[in-house]
KETI-437777 format. One record per residue (C-alpha): residue number from 1; x, y negated, z. Coordinates in steps of 0.2 Angstrom, whole numbers. Example, Ala and Ser with C-alpha at 12.3 -4.5 7.8 and 13.67 -1.06 7.14 Angstrom:
2
   i    c1    c2    c3
   1    62    22    39
   2    68     5    36
END
This chain:
988
   i    c1    c2    c3
   1     0     0     0
   2    14   -12     4
   3    23    -8   -12
   4     7   -12   -21
   5     5   -28   -12
   6    23   -33   -16
   7    20   -29   -34
   8     4   -39   -34
   9    12   -54   -27
  10    26   -54   -40
  11    13   -52   -54
  12     4   -67   -47
  13    20   -77   -47
  14    24   -72   -65
  15     6   -76   -71
  16     7   -93   -63
  17    24   -97   -71
  18    18   -91   -88
  19     2  -101   -86
  20    12  -116   -81
  21    23  -114   -96
  22     9  -111  -108
  23    -1  -126  -102
  24    15  -137  -105
  25    16  -130  -122
  26    33  -122  -119
  27    40  -105  -120
  28    57   -98  -116
  29    67   -92  -131
  30    85   -87  -128
  31    86   -94  -111
  32    82  -112  -117
  33    65  -121  -117
  34    58  -122  -135
  35    52  -140  -132
  36    68  -146  -125
  37    78  -138  -139
  38    67  -146  -152
  39    69  -163  -143
  40    88  -161  -144
  41    87  -156  -162
  42    77  -172  -166
  43    89  -182  -155
  44   103  -175  -166
  45    95  -179  -182
  46    95  -198  -177
  47   113  -198  -174
  48   128  -200  -186
  49   143  -190  -182
  50   157  -180  -190
  51   153  -162  -196
  52   162  -155  -181
  53   156  -165  -166
  54   138  -157  -165
  55   142  -142  -175
  56   135  -131  -161
  57   119  -140  -161
  58   109  -127  -172
  59    97  -114  -166
  60    99  -102  -151
  61   102  -106  -133
  62   103  -125  -131
  63   111  -123  -114
  64   127  -118  -123
  65   128  -132  -135
  66   143  -144  -133
  67   139  -158  -120
  68   123  -150  -114
  69   120  -144   -96
  70   106  -134   -89
  71    99  -129   -72
  72   105  -112   -68
  73    88  -105   -63
  74    75  -114   -74
  75    86  -117   -89
  76    79  -135   -90
  77    91  -148   -98
  78    98  -158   -84
  79   114  -167   -92
  80   119  -173  -109
  81   138  -178  -110
  82   142  -185  -127
  83   155  -197  -122
  84   170  -200  -133
  85   185  -194  -124
  86   198  -204  -134
  87   201  -223  -130
  88   192  -234  -141
  89   207  -247  -142
  90   217  -235  -152
  91   204  -232  -165
  92   213  -216  -169
  93   208  -202  -181
  94   204  -191  -165
  95   192  -205  -160
  96   183  -206  -177
  97   180  -187  -177
  98   172  -188  -160
  99   162  -205  -163
 100   143  -205  -163
 101   132  -219  -170
 102   115  -221  -178
 103    99  -221  -168
 104    93  -214  -151
 105    76  -206  -153
 106    62  -206  -140
 107    62  -187  -141
 108    74  -188  -126
 109    58  -191  -115
 110    54  -173  -117
 111    69  -169  -106
 112    59  -171   -90
 113    73  -165   -78
 114    87  -175   -86
 115    98  -182   -72
 116   115  -186   -81
 117   116  -195   -98
 118   133  -201  -104
 119   135  -209  -122
 120   150  -220  -118
 121   165  -223  -129
 122   155  -222  -145
 123   150  -235  -158
 124   131  -237  -160
 125   133  -251  -172
 126   125  -265  -162
 127   108  -257  -158
 128    98  -262  -142
 129    98  -251  -127
 130    82  -241  -128
 131    68  -247  -117
 132    62  -229  -115
 133    77  -225  -104
 134    68  -233   -90
 135    55  -218   -91
 136    69  -205   -88
 137    63  -205   -70
 138    75  -191   -64
 139    91  -199   -70
 140   105  -200   -57
 141   119  -205   -69
 142   118  -217   -84
 143   134  -222   -93
 144   132  -232  -109
 145   149  -241  -107
 146   158  -247  -123
 147   145  -239  -133
 148   142  -253  -146
 149   126  -259  -139
 150   120  -277  -140
 151   106  -288  -134
 152    98  -288  -117
 153   100  -275  -104
 154    82  -269  -103
 155    73  -273   -86
 156    64  -256   -88
 157    80  -248   -81
 158    73  -255   -64
 159    61  -240   -64
 160    75  -228   -61
 161    73  -227   -43
 162    84  -211   -42
 163    99  -219   -51
 164   115  -218   -42
 165   127  -223   -56
 166   125  -236   -69
 167   138  -242   -82
 168   134  -253   -96
 169   151  -261   -98
 170   156  -269  -114
 171   174  -269  -121
 172   185  -280  -132
 173   173  -280  -147
 174   161  -291  -137
 175   145  -283  -141
 176   136  -298  -132
 177   126  -288  -120
 178   117  -299  -107
 179   105  -300   -93
 180    91  -313   -91
 181    88  -310   -73
 182    92  -297   -60
 183    75  -295   -51
 184    73  -278   -59
 185    89  -272   -51
 186    82  -274   -34
 187    72  -258   -37
 188    87  -247   -39
 189    87  -243   -21
 190    98  -227   -23
 191   111  -236   -33
 192   129  -233   -27
 193   140  -238   -42
 194   137  -253   -53
 195   148  -257   -68
 196   143  -271   -80
 197   160  -278   -85
 198   159  -291   -99
 199   140  -291   -99
 200   135  -310   -99
 201   127  -315   -83
 202   126  -334   -87
 203   107  -334   -89
 204   106  -327   -71
 205   113  -342   -63
 206   120  -343   -46
 207   107  -331   -39
 208   116  -315   -44
 209   123  -312   -27
 210   106  -313   -19
 211    99  -300   -30
 212   114  -288   -28
 213   113  -290    -9
 214    97  -280    -9
 215   106  -264   -14
 216   109  -256     3
 217   119  -241    -3
 218   131  -250   -16
 219   149  -243   -14
 220   156  -250   -30
 221   153  -266   -39
 222   162  -270   -55
 223   158  -287   -64
 224   173  -292   -73
 225   172  -306   -86
 226   153  -308   -84
 227   152  -327   -84
 228   147  -327   -66
 229   147  -344   -57
 230   142  -352   -41
 231   148  -349   -23
 232   150  -332   -16
 233   154  -338     2
 234   137  -346     6
 235   127  -330    10
 236   121  -330    28
 237   119  -312    28
 238   128  -299    17
 239   121  -281    16
 240   137  -274     8
 241   141  -263    23
 242   144  -248    12
 243   155  -257    -1
 244   171  -249    -5
 245   176  -257   -22
 246   173  -275   -27
 247   180  -281   -43
 248   174  -298   -50
 249   190  -303   -59
 250   189  -316   -73
 251   173  -326   -69
 252   169  -344   -64
 253   166  -342   -46
 254   170  -359   -37
 255   169  -358   -19
 256   178  -355    -3
 257   185  -338     1
 258   171  -326     5
 259   173  -324    24
 260   160  -310    24
 261   173  -298    17
 262   182  -296    33
 263   166  -287    40
 264   167  -273    27
 265   178  -261    37
 266   178  -247    24
 267   182  -257     9
 268   198  -251    -1
 269   198  -262   -16
 270   196  -281   -18
 271   199  -290   -35
 272   194  -309   -35
 273   208  -314   -47
 274   206  -327   -61
 275   192  -337   -53
 276   191  -354   -45
 277   192  -349   -26
 278   200  -362   -14
 279   203  -365     4
 280   209  -354    18
 281   210  -335    16
 282   201  -328    31
 283   214  -321    44
 284   201  -307    47
 285   206  -300    30
 286   222  -293    37
 287   211  -282    49
 288   204  -271    36
 289   211  -255    40
 290   207  -246    24
 291   212  -259    11
 292   223  -252    -2
 293   222  -265   -16
 294   220  -284   -14
 295   221  -296   -30
 296   218  -314   -27
 297   229  -321   -41
 298   225  -335   -53
 299   214  -345   -42
 300   213  -364   -39
 301   220  -367   -22
 302   220  -352   -10
 303   231  -354     5
 304   233  -344    21
 305   242  -341    37
 306   256  -328    33
 307   258  -323    51
 308   239  -319    53
 309   237  -311    36
 310   252  -300    37
 311   251  -295    55
 312   234  -286    54
 313   230  -268    51
 314   235  -265    32
 315   243  -248    35
 316   236  -242    18
 317   240  -257     7
 318   248  -252    -9
 319   244  -267   -21
 320   246  -285   -15
 321   244  -299   -28
 322   243  -317   -22
 323   251  -325   -38
 324   246  -342   -46
 325   240  -349   -30
 326   246  -362   -17
 327   254  -352    -4
 328   269  -361     4
 329   283  -358    15
 330   293  -342    18
 331   281  -329    14
 332   293  -315    10
 333   302  -318    26
 334   286  -315    35
 335   283  -299    25
 336   300  -292    30
 337   299  -299    47
 338   316  -306    46
 339   314  -325    50
 340   305  -334    63
 341   300  -350    55
 342   285  -362    58
 343   290  -376    47
 344   279  -372    32
 345   263  -381    28
 346   252  -366    24
 347   261  -351    28
 348   263  -353    47
 349   262  -343    63
 350   271  -331    73
 351   280  -316    66
 352   271  -299    65
 353   277  -286    77
 354   277  -270    65
 355   283  -267    48
 356   274  -250    47
 357   259  -259    39
 358   268  -260    22
 359   276  -243    21
 360   264  -239     7
 361   266  -255    -2
 362   270  -252   -21
 363   266  -268   -29
 364   270  -286   -22
 365   267  -301   -33
 366   268  -319   -25
 367   274  -328   -41
 368   269  -345   -46
 369   266  -352   -28
 370   276  -365   -18
 371   287  -353    -8
 372   303  -360    -1
 373   318  -355     9
 374   331  -341     5
 375   331  -323     6
 376   341  -316    21
 377   359  -313    15
 378   361  -298    27
 379   348  -286    33
 380   350  -279    50
 381   349  -260    53
 382   330  -257    55
 383   323  -240    56
 384   305  -240    51
 385   293  -231    40
 386   299  -214    46
 387   317  -219    44
 388   315  -222    25
 389   320  -240    26
 390   311  -257    22
 391   297  -256    10
 392   302  -238     5
 393   288  -236    -8
 394   289  -253   -17
 395   290  -252   -36
 396   286  -269   -42
 397   293  -285   -34
 398   288  -302   -42
 399   294  -318   -35
 400   295  -329   -50
 401   290  -347   -52
 402   294  -353   -34
 403   307  -363   -25
 404   317  -350   -18
 405   335  -354   -15
 406   352  -347    -8
 407   361  -331   -14
 408   354  -315   -20
 409   356  -303    -6
 410   364  -286    -8
 411   350  -277     2
 412   338  -279   -12
 413   347  -264   -20
 414   340  -254    -5
 415   323  -255   -13
 416   327  -238   -21
 417   311  -235   -30
 418   310  -252   -38
 419   305  -252   -57
 420   301  -271   -59
 421   312  -285   -51
 422   306  -302   -57
 423   315  -317   -49
 424   313  -329   -64
 425   312  -348   -62
 426   318  -351   -44
 427   334  -359   -38
 428   345  -345   -33
 429   363  -348   -34
 430   380  -339   -33
 431   385  -322   -42
 432   374  -308   -46
 433   377  -294   -33
 434   386  -279   -41
 435   374  -268   -31
 436   360  -273   -43
 437   368  -260   -55
 438   363  -246   -43
 439   345  -246   -46
 440   340  -228   -52
 441   323  -232   -58
 442   323  -250   -63
 443   315  -254   -80
 444   313  -273   -80
 445   324  -286   -72
 446   322  -305   -75
 447   334  -317   -67
 448   332  -331   -80
 449   331  -349   -76
 450   340  -350   -60
 451   357  -357   -55
 452   367  -341   -55
 453   386  -341   -59
 454   400  -329   -61
 455   401  -314   -71
 456   388  -301   -76
 457   392  -286   -66
 458   400  -271   -76
 459   389  -260   -65
 460   374  -266   -75
 461   379  -253   -88
 462   374  -239   -76
 463   355  -245   -76
 464   350  -230   -87
 465   331  -233   -85
 466   332  -251   -90
 467   320  -257  -104
 468   321  -276  -102
 469   335  -287   -95
 470   334  -306   -94
 471   348  -316   -87
 472   345  -331   -99
 473   348  -349   -94
 474   360  -348   -80
 475   378  -352   -78
 476   386  -335   -81
 477   403  -334   -88
 478   416  -320   -92
 479   419  -306  -104
 480   405  -294  -109
 481   412  -277  -115
 482   404  -261  -120
 483   405  -255  -102
 484   391  -268   -98
 485   380  -258  -109
 486   387  -240  -107
 487   371  -231  -101
 488   358  -243  -107
 489   350  -231  -120
 490   332  -236  -116
 491   335  -255  -117
 492   323  -263  -129
 493   324  -281  -124
 494   339  -292  -120
 495   338  -310  -116
 496   355  -319  -112
 497   354  -336  -121
 498   359  -352  -112
 499   375  -345  -104
 500   388  -354  -114
 501   402  -346  -104
 502   398  -328  -109
 503   409  -320  -122
 504   405  -304  -131
 505   421  -294  -134
 506   418  -278  -142
 507   426  -269  -157
 508   420  -270  -175
 509   417  -251  -174
 510   406  -252  -158
 511   390  -242  -159
 512   378  -248  -145
 513   369  -234  -136
 514   352  -244  -137
 515   340  -248  -151
 516   334  -266  -147
 517   318  -274  -152
 518   321  -291  -145
 519   338  -299  -144
 520   343  -317  -139
 521   361  -322  -136
 522   359  -340  -141
 523   373  -352  -135
 524   384  -337  -130
 525   401  -335  -139
 526   399  -320  -151
 527   411  -325  -165
 528   421  -328  -174
 529   415  -314  -186
 530   397  -309  -189
 531   393  -295  -176
 532   394  -279  -186
 533   386  -269  -172
 534   369  -276  -177
 535   370  -265  -192
 536   365  -250  -181
 537   350  -259  -174
 538   336  -252  -184
 539   321  -257  -174
 540   326  -276  -172
 541   311  -287  -173
 542   317  -303  -165
 543   335  -310  -166
 544   341  -326  -159
 545   360  -329  -161
 546   359  -348  -164
 547   374  -359  -158
 548   384  -343  -155
 549   400  -349  -164
 550   398  -336  -178
 551   407  -338  -195
 552   408  -329  -211
 553   394  -324  -223
 554   377  -316  -219
 555   379  -297  -223
 556   368  -289  -236
 557   364  -275  -224
 558   356  -287  -212
 559   337  -286  -211
 560   322  -276  -207
 561   315  -289  -194
 562   297  -293  -192
 563   296  -308  -179
 564   311  -320  -179
 565   328  -322  -187
 566   337  -337  -179
 567   355  -340  -184
 568   355  -359  -184
 569   369  -370  -178
 570   383  -358  -182
 571   397  -359  -195
 572   390  -347  -208
 573   395  -349  -226
 574   392  -341  -242
 575   375  -338  -249
 576   359  -331  -242
 577   358  -313  -247
 578   347  -312  -262
 579   338  -297  -255
 580   333  -305  -239
 581   315  -306  -243
 582   315  -287  -248
 583   323  -281  -232
 584   312  -292  -220
 585   295  -291  -227
 586   286  -294  -211
 587   297  -308  -204
 588   287  -323  -196
 589   301  -335  -192
 590   317  -339  -202
 591   329  -351  -195
 592   346  -354  -204
 593   348  -372  -202
 594   364  -381  -197
 595   377  -370  -206
 596   388  -371  -221
 597   377  -360  -232
 598   379  -363  -251
 599   371  -357  -267
 600   353  -356  -271
 601   337  -352  -261
 602   334  -333  -266
 603   318  -330  -275
 604   315  -315  -264
 605   310  -326  -250
 606   293  -326  -258
 607   291  -308  -253
 608   290  -312  -235
 609   271  -315  -235
 610   270  -316  -216
 611   282  -331  -214
 612   275  -345  -204
 613   291  -355  -201
 614   306  -358  -213
 615   320  -369  -208
 616   335  -370  -220
 617   339  -388  -217
 618   357  -395  -214
 619   366  -384  -226
 620   373  -386  -243
 621   360  -377  -254
 622   359  -381  -272
 623   348  -378  -287
 624   329  -380  -287
 625   316  -375  -274
 626   309  -358  -279
 627   291  -358  -283
 628   290  -341  -275
 629   290  -349  -258
 630   271  -353  -262
 631   268  -334  -259
 632   271  -337  -241
 633   253  -343  -238
 634   254  -342  -219
 635   267  -356  -218
 636   265  -369  -204
 637   283  -377  -205
 638   294  -378  -221
 639   310  -388  -218
 640   322  -388  -233
 641   329  -405  -228
 642   347  -411  -229
 643   353  -400  -243
 644   358  -403  -261
 645   342  -397  -269
 646   337  -405  -286
 647   323  -404  -298
 648   304  -407  -296
 649   294  -401  -281
 650   285  -385  -287
 651   267  -388  -292
 652   263  -371  -284
 653   266  -379  -266
 654   247  -383  -267
 655   244  -365  -262
 656   251  -368  -245
 657   235  -374  -238
 658   239  -370  -220
 659   255  -380  -221
 660   257  -393  -206
 661   275  -399  -208
 662   284  -401  -224
 663   302  -408  -223
 664   311  -410  -240
 665   321  -426  -235
 666   339  -429  -240
 667   340  -420  -256
 668   341  -424  -274
 669   323  -421  -279
 670   316  -431  -293
 671   300  -434  -303
 672   282  -438  -296
 673   273  -430  -282
 674   263  -415  -290
 675   244  -417  -290
 676   243  -400  -282
 677   248  -408  -265
 678   230  -414  -264
 679   226  -396  -258
 680   237  -398  -242
 681   223  -404  -232
 682   231  -397  -216
 683   247  -407  -217
 684   252  -417  -202
 685   270  -421  -206
 686   277  -426  -224
 687   295  -431  -225
 688   301  -434  -243
 689   314  -447  -238
 690   331  -450  -246
 691   327  -442  -263
 692   325  -448  -281
 693   306  -447  -282
 694   297  -460  -293
 695   281  -466  -299
 696   266  -474  -289
 697   262  -467  -272
 698   246  -457  -276
 699   230  -465  -272
 700   223  -449  -266
 701   234  -447  -251
 702   222  -456  -240
 703   208  -443  -244
 704   219  -427  -246
 705   228  -428  -230
 706   215  -432  -216
 707   226  -425  -202
 708   242  -434  -208
 709   252  -441  -193
 710   269  -444  -201
 711   272  -451  -218
 712   290  -454  -223
 713   294  -458  -241
 714   310  -469  -237
 715   324  -472  -250
 716   316  -466  -266
 717   311  -475  -282
 718   292  -476  -279
 719   284  -492  -287
 720   267  -500  -287
 721   257  -506  -272
 722   249  -499  -257
 723   233  -492  -264
 724   232  -475  -256
 725   217  -478  -243
 726   227  -482  -227
 727   211  -484  -217
 728   207  -465  -220
 729   223  -460  -211
 730   215  -461  -194
 731   229  -450  -186
 732   244  -458  -194
 733   257  -466  -182
 734   273  -466  -192
 735   273  -474  -209
 736   290  -476  -217
 737   290  -482  -235
 738   307  -492  -234
 739   319  -494  -248
 740   308  -491  -263
 741   302  -503  -277
 742   285  -506  -269
 743   277  -523  -273
 744   261  -533  -271
 745   254  -539  -255
 746   253  -529  -239
 747   234  -524  -238
 748   223  -529  -224
 749   218  -511  -221
 750   235  -508  -213
 751   226  -515  -197
 752   214  -500  -198
 753   226  -487  -193
 754   216  -481  -178
 755   230  -470  -170
 756   242  -485  -170
 757   229  -496  -161
 758   229  -485  -146
 759   241  -488  -132
 760   251  -474  -124
 761   251  -456  -131
 762   242  -457  -147
 763   239  -438  -150
 764   243  -421  -143
 765   261  -417  -147
 766   263  -411  -165
 767   276  -399  -159
 768   265  -391  -146
 769   251  -390  -158
 770   262  -381  -171
 771   270  -369  -158
 772   254  -365  -150
 773   245  -361  -166
 774   259  -350  -174
 775   252  -333  -174
 776   266  -324  -165
 777   270  -321  -147
 778   288  -328  -147
 779   289  -338  -131
 780   308  -339  -133
 781   307  -350  -149
 782   315  -366  -144
 783   316  -375  -161
 784   304  -389  -163
 785   299  -402  -175
 786   312  -416  -175
 787   311  -432  -184
 788   323  -446  -187
 789   315  -464  -185
 790   326  -478  -191
 791   323  -492  -179
 792   334  -505  -169
 793   346  -504  -183
 794   350  -486  -180
 795   344  -468  -182
 796   334  -462  -167
 797   330  -443  -166
 798   313  -438  -158
 799   307  -420  -154
 800   295  -418  -139
 801   291  -436  -138
 802   287  -438  -156
 803   269  -441  -152
 804   274  -457  -143
 805   282  -465  -157
 806   271  -478  -167
 807   281  -485  -181
 808   279  -495  -197
 809   294  -498  -209
 810   291  -506  -226
 811   308  -514  -227
 812   319  -516  -242
 813   304  -517  -255
 814   297  -531  -265
 815   282  -535  -255
 816   275  -553  -257
 817   261  -563  -249
 818   258  -569  -232
 819   262  -560  -216
 820   248  -547  -213
 821   239  -554  -198
 822   229  -538  -196
 823   244  -529  -190
 824   242  -538  -173
 825   227  -526  -170
 826   239  -511  -169
 827   242  -513  -150
 828   251  -496  -149
 829   265  -501  -161
 830   282  -498  -155
 831   293  -501  -170
 832   289  -514  -184
 833   301  -517  -199
 834   296  -529  -213
 835   313  -535  -217
 836   321  -538  -234
 837   305  -542  -244
 838   297  -558  -250
 839   284  -561  -237
 840   279  -579  -233
 841   268  -588  -221
 842   270  -589  -202
 843   272  -577  -188
 844   255  -576  -180
 845   253  -582  -162
 846   243  -565  -159
 847   259  -555  -161
 848   260  -555  -142
 849   245  -542  -143
 850   258  -529  -148
 851   262  -526  -130
 852   271  -509  -133
 853   283  -517  -146
 854   301  -512  -144
 855   309  -516  -160
 856   304  -531  -172
 857   313  -534  -188
 858   306  -548  -200
 859   323  -553  -207
 860   327  -558  -225
 861   310  -564  -229
 862   302  -582  -233
 863   293  -584  -217
 864   291  -602  -211
 865   284  -611  -196
 866   288  -610  -178
 867   292  -594  -168
 868   276  -591  -158
 869   277  -597  -140
 870   269  -581  -134
 871   283  -570  -140
 872   293  -570  -124
 873   278  -560  -116
 874   283  -545  -126
 875   292  -537  -111
 876   297  -521  -120
 877   305  -529  -134
 878   323  -524  -135
 879   328  -527  -153
 880   323  -543  -163
 881   329  -549  -179
 882   321  -565  -187
 883   337  -570  -197
 884   337  -577  -214
 885   320  -585  -215
 886   313  -603  -216
 887   308  -604  -198
 888   309  -621  -189
 889   307  -629  -172
 890   313  -624  -155
 891   316  -606  -150
 892   306  -602  -135
 893   321  -596  -126
 894   313  -589  -110
 895   308  -572  -103
 896   312  -558  -115
 897   319  -570  -128
 898   334  -573  -117
 899   341  -556  -121
 900   344  -559  -139
 901   360  -568  -146
 902   361  -581  -160
 903   364  -568  -174
 904   345  -563  -172
 905   340  -581  -177
 906   354  -585  -190
 907   350  -591  -207
 908   335  -602  -202
 909   342  -620  -204
 910   328  -628  -196
 911   328  -618  -180
 912   336  -626  -165
 913   339  -623  -146
 914   347  -609  -137
 915   355  -597  -141
 916   359  -607  -157
 917   372  -621  -156
 918   360  -633  -165
 919   351  -645  -153
 920   333  -650  -155
 921   329  -668  -159
 922   313  -679  -160
 923   298  -669  -157
 924   308  -654  -152
 925   318  -665  -140
 926   302  -672  -132
 927   295  -654  -131
 928   311  -650  -122
 929   309  -666  -110
 930   291  -661  -107
 931   297  -644  -102
 932   310  -652   -91
 933   297  -663   -83
 934   286  -648   -80
 935   301  -641   -71
 936   304  -657   -61
 937   286  -657   -56
 938   288  -639   -51
 939   303  -644   -41
 940   294  -659   -33
 941   280  -648   -28
 942   292  -636   -21
 943   300  -650   -10
 944   283  -657    -5
 945   278  -640     1
 946   294  -639    12
 947   291  -656    18
 948   274  -653    25
 949   279  -636    32
 950   293  -644    42
 951   281  -657    49
 952   269  -644    55
 953   283  -634    63
 954   289  -649    72
 955   272  -654    79
 956   269  -636    85
 957   286  -636    94
 958   284  -653   102
 959   267  -648   109
 960   269  -630   113
 961   287  -631   119
 962   284  -641   135
 963   268  -631   138
 964   278  -615   139
 965   291  -622   150
 966   278  -629   162
 967   270  -612   163
 968   286  -603   167
 969   294  -616   179
 970   280  -619   192
 971   290  -633   202
 972   293  -642   185
 973   274  -641   182
 974   270  -649   199
 975   283  -663   197
 976   276  -666   179
 977   258  -668   184
 978   263  -679   200
 979   272  -691   188
 980   258  -691   176
 981   246  -695   191
 982   257  -710   196
 983   257  -717   178
 984   239  -716   177
 985   236  -724   194
 986   247  -739   189
 987   238  -741   172
 988   221  -741   181
END
């Protein structure tokens, strides 16, 4: 009977199960629910994929398909994992084979028990995140990160009350995912991990913190680059008691440091970097016992107490980055507990009592602060961290951009696991310790821009793991031999420039153990012959050996670089290798200026299509300019000046539409400017001076060059008048047309040059513009735009301050007509030269409006009338030449005018008065007497003032003197008043 009952019970259960499946229209087939298998097949049909990615998705048991997971007992689908396992950044063939795209079909709703859905790392070609995802009520895990979605994150996701993990982060492709509000997120009451990096939160406003505060079980919050703004420190009650990871890097948070962080004792990871936080870091932050990662770098003005911050409970801290803030004082000394110093402004307090807190520290970055003081020269014997020494786990030490002084201590070499040592841009002095060559794992060392002297230790040749070494811009001296590089087989980057005392002494047969990619030894002594060991550097991308005392010719084997070739200011001779373009196809910067190179510019230079800067100036190049240069369509700077080039300017230059600076000065170029120049609409500097160019200055210059800032056509054979639309050149601040055959009157539109009418810095530095816009990451490039401005009767060279120069030079032409009064509107003008023309009329009284004027040359014209009495108010004027005109009257020899000698006024027969010998008569004499009378009156007034002042002082002394005596001497006081009383009695 019992067996029958048991059998009946099982039969009932089976019937109920069958009925339930039948009612739901489902049936088991091969251990997989038919309806769910059909739903998955429909889902697959909406996707686009390679032939292999979903090849298992056919018939049969769907629980065995790739990426599908089923519940063991019921065989219902509970997970879909179709993430792309390969990094999207690489876009490799493996990634393409695994990539999914297409549409996501609503048939997924048939998977009633789905708990896990991962479609991350694919490219769904900008489709919207489906709204129906909010109906997958059993989802615990949803990962759509880097999936190519765009548009609004659907608020229907708020229906997923069981969701514990949500990741909709974007990536470098900026798919423009955004949220309108976060009210829907408050319903995700089970959420533990939220990742929304690079999702735009700007429409949410400053209330994002209030909404997220309603998620009581949140353990991880990742909101990098989300355009968050507003305060994060003003919440009166923060509910993040379970938070373990907080990452809001790269937003616009502007507030004081969030003090509530110190109350989250279980937190392990904090990244608030690249925001606008300011003020005091809460000392309680140092009491977080589980903290392993703290990044507060790149904020506005964070400060803190070193003693309190470093003396807490950070026994697990591994990563500490406080760079680019405003920490001051002896921070590192506090970290090492070696110095008791309370002098700093922000880092202050007592020294912590234990170093054990930092036994796990692997990364320390306090660069770009205001740290001062020196590192202790000697380290006393301290046994801590289980007798493993000070900071035994430290891998990365970055102290750059501070004000640290003193010598580099030997004990730094005791940081045995160090891989990065960055001491760049401080004020360290003395020699580099030889012990620095004992680091076993060091990969990167930067000692650049300090005041280190002495030799480079030979022990550096033992740094077998070193990849980058930078000792540039110090005062190092001595011989560099092959022993300095003996075991540097992994070296890829070597910066040694700016150490003029370093001499490389290796044999011509030396084969270096390394294959460099970046090498700069500028201003070191590498000569006299060309370094033959470069022949073995097959991977070199960047080479700077400028000013290195190298002579001889450039070898034919030289090449295969793709960034920079800089051999300027040496003693190179011979011709440029004709195959230089063929062997350096990807070169971006070519600098060979300041040598003794002869021959023609090779036509192969046009093969280097990536070139952005070419400087072949100050050589002895001959022949014509090859038109093939026009193939370098990315050119920003082209400098062929100061050579012996001849012929016409190639018409093909019109193809260089991105050109910003063109220097062809001091050559023997002839003929007219090509019409194709009209296409150079990006041109900012045009220097064609000292050539043999002829014809009229084209009328289209004013329209074709809207961004032109410098125009130099000096010393050519141009003729005609100034008819090229000056008023359109709104950015022009240097105009030099001297020494041509120009004629006619100077147009009134000269006064419309807007950039010259502003005082001070008229525009951003051209140099800065060009360097910042060159499409290469070459921070070591020091070459800049340089320009010679002829002023004060001499040649003045400008580079970084070029944007401050405001100059007009029309001298040595045949201009006629009256002095252009409109020129007085150019109040930013610093140099003005109209000399050696045929200009008549008088110098306008308003010339005193040119307050910035430093040099004024109006000599050798037909000017008449008096010298304006306002001219002495030009306080910056240091050069003046009014000689050889028809000026008359008395020289206003006061103020700034007293600094000029008689030669500046010679050749004006009717001028008189100092500093000339000729004395003024008649009206001029009266004027002088009037001036004397004024001076006499001023002298009389001065005497009268003293007269009345002396009377007042005498009266005061006469009255107050006796009074004070009577107060001090009481007997005298009584005698005095008795005498006064007797006199009064007699009178009465």
